[in-house]
N, C-alpha and C positions, 0 to 999 in steps of 0.2 A: 328700081324695085320699090315696092311698097314697104311699110314699116314691118308688116308680118314677115315678108321675105327677108328683110334685113335681120330680123330676130332669128329666123331659121339659119341664115348664113353664118351668123356670129355666135349663136348660142346665148345671146343676151335677151332677157325677157322684154317684151314691149313696154311695160310700165317703167322698167329700168332705163330703157332708151329714152323715153319721154322725160324721165328725171334728169338724165345727163344733158338733154337739150335745155331744160329749164335752168340747170346749174351753169350753163355756158361751157360745158366740156365738149359737147358735140354740136356742130352747126345744124340748124334746122333744115329739114328737107325742102325741096322746091315745091311750092303749092301748085297743085293742078286743079283744085276745086276748094271751096271753103273748108271741107273736112278731109281732104286727101293731100298727101305730100309724097314726092318721089325722092328716093335716096340712090346714091351711086357707090362706086368702088371706094371713093374717098371716105365715105361714111363707114364702110366696112373696115378700112385700114385704121381710121381714128378709133373706132370702137375696140378693135383688137389692141391698140396701143393703150387705151384707157384701162382695159381689163388686165393687161400685162403690168402696168404700173401699180394697179391695186392688188392683184392676186399674187404676183411674184415679187414686186417691189415693196408691197405692204404699205403703200401710201394712202393717206386719207383723201377725201374728195377735195378738200382745201389745198392739199399739197399737189394733187394732180393738176388742179387749176393753175397753180404757179408754174409747174413744169411745162404744161401745154402752152403757156404764155411764151416760154422760151422757144418752143417748137414753132410757134406761129410768128416768130420774129427773125426770119431768114436774112434780113438785111444787117443783123448784128454779126460782128466777127465770131467765128466758131469758138474762139477762146472765151469770149464773154458769155456765149450761150452755155458752154460747159460750166462756167462759174455760176451762172444763174441756176442751172439745174442742180449743182451741188449744194448751193445755199438752200434750195427748196427741200432737198431730201435730207439735210443734216438733222441729226437728232436734236430734240429740244435741249436747251441748256439745263443742266442739273443744278440742284441746290448746292450751295457752297460746301466743298469738301475739305477736310484737313489735308494739308500738303499740296494744295493747288498751286501756290506760288512756286514751290520747288519743281513741280511737274511742268509748269509753264516754262520755266527756265530750261528744263531738259528738252522740251519740244523746240524752243527757240534755238537752242544749241544744235539740235539735229538739222533744222532748216538751214542754219548758217553753214554747217559742215557740208551739207549736200549741195549748197548753192541753189536751193529751190526758190523760184520766184513766186512766193506765196505771201499775200497780204496778212499782217498780224491779226486782222479782224475776221479772217476766213473762219467760219464756224467749225471746220474740221480741226483747226488748231486747238480750240477749246475742248472739242470732243476727245482728241487724243490725250490732252492734259488730264481730263477727268478720268480717262481709263487708267492712266499711269498712277494718278493719285489713289484710285480705288485699289489697284494692285499693291501699292505701298501700304495702304491701310490694312490690307489682308495679310501683310507680312511677306509679300513677294516683290519688294522693291528692286531686287536684282534683275527682274525682268527687263528693266531699262537697258541692261547690257546688250539686249537683242535688237535694239532699235535700228542700228545700221544694217543688220542682217535683213530685217523686215523691209527697210528702205530699199536695199538692193533688189529684193524680190518685187516690190511694188513699182519700182522704176521700170522693170522689165514688163510688168503687166500693163502699165500706163502706155509704154511704147507700142505694145501689141494692140491695145484698145484703139489708139489713134491711127495706127496703120489700117485697121479694119474700117474705121470711120472714113478714112481718106479714099476708100474704094468708091464711095458714092459721089458721082459727079454733079448730080442735081443738088442745088443748094438746100431745098426743103428736105430732101431725103437725107442729106448730110447732117442737117441740124437734128432731124429725128433720130438718126443713128447715134449722135452724141448723147442725147437724152436717154435712149434705150440702153446704150452701153453703160451709162453711169448708173442707172437705177437697177435694171435687170442684171447687168454685169456684176454688181455687188452680190446678188443672190447666187450667181454662178460661181464667183470666187469663194464665197463662204462654203458652199456645198463641196466644191472641189478640194478646199483646204481640209475639210472634215474627212473626205475620202483618203487624202494623202496621209493624214494622221493615222487612220486605221492601218494603212499599208505600212507606214514607217514603224508603227508599234509592233506589227506582226513580224517584220524583218529584224527589229532590234532585240526583241525578247524571244529567246529560243522556244520553239514549239508554238509560236503564234499562228492562229488560224484565221481564215477569212471570216469577217463578221459583217 
């Protein structure tokens, strides 16, 4: 297909497609003349992946580039690809917060209790510590008592995620599934948690109605 057809197929404007090509997010089309290129279903899939990472996952162009580098490295073990994707989408480090050392100890204790094989430098370790320090600073330090309850739920989600990923026999599709499940799956989990909160509140407090 030509670039206009690719635009109609994906809903992505032609200038945006050209921008993605320039930024290295989308492979260039196959030249059929000095001013014409042809695109295929692979470009359609890649464009939809890019838009999903940006629109649903909320990633910047720079972050999408990092994630796609993992997608394009199918020779890497899936575990390493998952790690690379998580590093790419981790929130930026926050400024020093009061109580961070105590929060880091709490996270380290959680990881040891659960037997999680997680490197201390994993950015999500620091992100969780920052969240706990923030809660403590707001007077909600007792939230830390829920950490193991959250860990129970997250272990179940992680098992479901990887079972879904394992359905893909093709290596490139498996790698893509890991990345999509990591980025877009976060959005699914956050939205579903909010829905569950609404339902739990309605059931807990007498007279609660659907909102």
